[in-house]
N, C-alpha and C positions, 0 to 999 in steps of 0.2 A: 494622557498622559502628565506626570511630573517628568523633569529634568534626570531624576534619579528611579525612575523603571528601570528596574533588570530585565524587561523585554525588549528594550531598545538598547539593549548593553550586547556586544561583539561577543563571539562565543565558538569556539576552536573544536574542528571535528578532525582528527587528522592533522595535516598539511594544510587545513582547508578554516580561514575566519570568516564566519559567517557573519555577515553585518550586524544583524538582530538575532533573537530566540523564536522567530517565525520560521514556521517547515509548510507545506503542503504537502501532505502524505497522495499516497497513491489514490485516484477514486477511477473506476471506468465509469464512462459517460457516452459510451457508442459512440463515439466520433471518429474510430478508422475505418479507415477504407474494406471494404469487405476481402480483399486479397491477403488483410493483415500488414500492411505498410501504411505510414503516417500521409494522412489526408491534409489539404488544407484546412478542413473545417479545426482539426487536431493541433495547425499549427497557430492557427487566430487563438485558439483558447488557448493553451501555454503560452505564448506571448503577454497574453492578457494578466495570467496568473504571475507570473515574473516577471511584470512590471507592477502586480499591485504593492511591490517594497519585502513582501517575504524573502527571507535569504536562503532559503534552498526550498527546491521544488520537488519533487520523486514522480517522475512520468508513470505512470498507471500500468498493471501486468502486464509484460510481455512475455509471451509464451517460449519455452527453450525449444521447443521439439510440435509439431502438429497437434499428436496424439494428445496433448492440452491446452489443446484451445478449448474455452468456455466459451466461447462464441464466435460468429464470421469474421465479427469486428475489434475483434481482440489484437492488440501488436502480434509481430512474432516478430522473432532475431533467431531462427535455427538454420539461417543462411547467410553468406557474406554480402546478398542481392538486395538485401535488408539494410543494409548499414549505410549508405547514401540518403538513407529517405529519414533515418534515426540522426544521422547529423545537421541536419536541414534543423530539426525538430532541437536537439542542444541550442544548437546554434542562436534557434531565437531565443531559448531562456537564458542564457548566459549573454547573448548583447542586450537584456532586459537589464541585468546587473544582478540576478542568480545563479548559484550553483545550481545543476542539473545533475542529478541522478536517475539511473533507470529502474524500475523492479522486473526481477525475474521469475516468473514463475510457471509450476506444471497443473492443472487444474483437478488430477488424479478423477475419481468419481464422477466432479463437477463437469465433466467436460461433455460437450457436445456431441463430441463422433460417438459414432456408434459402436466400436473396441475401446470402454474404457479401461484403463490398470489400474488397479489399486494394488496395497502390499495383502490385502486376503480379499476373496470372493466377496459382496456384500452385496443384496438389492437395490438395485436401482428402479423405478417403477417396477414393470417387470421380466425387468433383465436382471442375470447375475454380473457381476464386473470379473472383469480376467486377471487372477494372482498373476501379482508381476514375478518373475523369473529373476535370479541372479545376475542373468546379461542384463534383463531390461534394466534394474538396477543400475548398473555398473553404466546401460550407454546415458540412460537421464543425467546421472551424475554428470557425465562427458559432457553431456547438453547444456547444460546448466555452466560449466565450466567454459566450452566454446562460445556461448551466449555470453558473458561475461567479458569473456576477452573480445568479444563485436561492439560492446558497450565502451569498455574504452578506446577501441579503433573511431568509434566513429565521436568522442569525442566530448562525451560524457567526462565530469566529477569525479561519478561512486555510480556504486550500483548497490542495488536494495534485491535480498533473498527474500522471497514469499515465504514465512512462517506463519501466516495466519491462518484467519476466514473457516480451515478446514477444508484446505487445499491440500495436493497433497505429503510435503513435510509431513503437515499436522494428520493426518491419517497414520503417516506410519507410525508418529509418537502415540497416538490416542489408542488406551486398550479396548474402546469402543469398537474400532476399523481395522484393527492389526490384532489377530490373529496367531502371527507366523508363527514356529515351531521351531524356524533356523536362527540366526547367529541378527539377523534384524527384527525378531521378535522375541514376548515374554518378559523379560524385566525391562526396566525404564532405561537402562541401562542399554539393552541390544536394541530401545526402539526411540533409543537417538541417535543409531549411529548412521542412519540416513544422511537425517536433515544434517549433521558433522562432517560425513561425508564431503557434502554437498559445499558446504563452507569452505572444508581446505582445499575443494577441487577449485573454485573461484577464485580463492588468497592464493595459491599455486600459480592457477594462471594470468590474474591482475598482477602479478607482482605483491610484495609486503607493503608499497606505500599508499598502492588507489586504495581509495575507502571503501569496505564492505560492510554496510549494514543488514540489520536483518528484521524483516515485520513480523514482533514476537508475540503468540498467542498465548495470554496467561491463563484464560479460564474460558472453556467452550459454552458456559453456559447454559448447561443442562444438568440433572443429578447425577447421572453415572460418565460425568462428562472430565477430561481433564478440568484441575484443579489448582491453583498459586504453589499447592506443594508439590502436584507432579511436573510443574512447570518450571518454579525456580530451579532445579541443577540444572536444566538445558541454558540458562542465564547463565550461571555459574560457568558451566564450560565454554559458552560461547566470547565470555570474557577472557576466557582464558587464551580463545585464538585471536585476543586483540580486536573485536567487531569493533566497527565504528560508533555504533548507536545500536539503541533496541528500541523500535518504532513497537508500543505497548498498546496491543489491542484486545476488546474481552467481546465474547462471544461467535457463535460459528453459525453457519448456513443453518445448521440442526437446531439453533436456539430462536431464529430469527422470525417465527411464527408463535413462538410461547409468551400468551398474556404476561407472563413478567419480563421477557424482554423489554416486548416494544415500550412498556408503561417505563422502566428504566430509560430505554432511547431518548423519551422525551424530556430527561432531568437535563438539567446544565452540569458540564464536564461528567457524565454519566460513566465514562471508561478511568478515568484517571485515579482512583483508589489504588486499581490494578498496574497503573504504574508505580504508583508511592510504592507498590511490595515488591516488585523487579528492582526500583533502584536499589530498596537496600540488601539485598543480595548479589546484586550486580554494581558496586557502589565505585569502579572505576571506571565505567562505560557510563556515557550520554544517553539520556532516558530520554523517551520524546514521549508528551502525554498526547492524547486526542479522545474526541468524543464528546461535539456539543459546544466548546467551549467558547461561547457566546459574544463575553464583552471582553477590550483590558483588563478589566478588574481583576474575572478569576481567572485569564492567566497569570496576572503578576502573583496572584494569591499563591498558583501551585508551585511558581517558580521560590518564590520566597519562603514557602514551607517545605522546600526541597522535593517537593513530588517526583517533579521533573525538571531536567533542565532545557529542556526546549517544546512547546507547543506545535502541535498538529490541525492544522483549521482544514479540513477537508470541504465540504458543503460550507463552513460557514463562509468560506472564502467564496465558493461557487455561485453564493446567496448576494455578496458583496463583495468584489472584488475590488473595494477602496478603504475596506476592514482595517487595515494594516494601516494607511496612510490618516485614515479619522481615528484610528487609536494614536498614531502620534501628533496627532494635533494639525496636519499638514493640511486636513481639510473638514471645515466646522461641521458639516451635515451629520445627522446622526448615522448612527449604523444602520442597514439595515440585513434581519436577522431570518436565520435559516425555521419556515415554521415548522415546531416540534409536531404539529398535526398534519402535516401533508407530506405523501408522498409520490408528488406528481413526476419529481426526475426519476424515482426507481417504477414505477408503474410504464411510463415509455421505456427502460431500460430494458421491461420486462417481454416486451411487447417486439422489442427488436427497432425501439426507434432510437434517435438520439438525444439524452436530454435535454432538457429544458427547466427552470426554475420559475415555480409560482409568485414570488418576488421580483422578478424583474422586471424592468418595463414594457409596457406594451412595444412600441419600438424594440426592444431587443432582442426579444419574443417573434415577433415577427419576421425582424432580421435573419436569426438562425433558421427557422422556417424556408423561407426562402433561398435560404443557402442549400438548404436540403430537398428543395425544391418539395418541401408537402405543401408550401403557401404561395401561389404566383405571385412577384410583383406587378404591382397597378401603377399605372400608367398615370 
């Protein structure tokens, strides 16, 4: 890129000045320990991601209560005992020159726990989920707030609330999964109530200056689901609350198996249009665009066209941790691209194995497999 590149200009989020416009959004890789703590493998991974040159690293979803666990290897933050391990993770990221945020989540109907809580009863396999009571709602709101307090105590620079992918906050927002008749269901205003309560509680617990970002689902990706006309009012409300940024995504789990999504997800910058839509309604809020932003040229175009203020490189950076330095001209080797027809990382995650990338060198893949005990070290 040239010296005039926007991609490598500083950018402010709240009181933080990012060294460039590159962020790493949360990507679950199955690297956590089976008790919800930070593992050495996770420390190594995030240290490498921070050393990439990205300005902001957002650590993958960390659940605020055990009922919200998506897998046994998901990070937890529901007890003070998890703070020390997370503090080590924050230090590993910050020592490499990047800002460190951590994402808070509750998976709702996607929990692997038997007692799945949702806004309204919904069939998951052969089991009907349990409708959350108002007491449940109050408890989960407090759990998000308590988790955010622990994020700050662990030394992270900010926190992100997971309002994407179809998890609990989206389940309240969507008319597909919320058929309540009380103050949390019915009108869009009521369906926004729970996610906005979470945001308000998190901001109250962490203080006005601590950055609170939001992973924002602009479109569910199914015909009868949420679309930008439904989600834009939430973006407006989040801007009123001085949210630090909106990290925009599209498509939920229900869309992932649809041929239309699979074809779309192979295209470059396939979610960027949705970031542009949200940026037009939340004009004062920094917007992150993500979704297979493969080349520096694409990233630069999104910034210059005002589609987004920042770009998020998830699996792109996983495939090539040197992407940022190559884009900046610090390393002359070509960028190694995430292969759009490959799903090796997801296949391993779905079978309970830590993710690896087909684009890595044989040596790097073998080294990770040795760390996990899948491949014995050869003498």
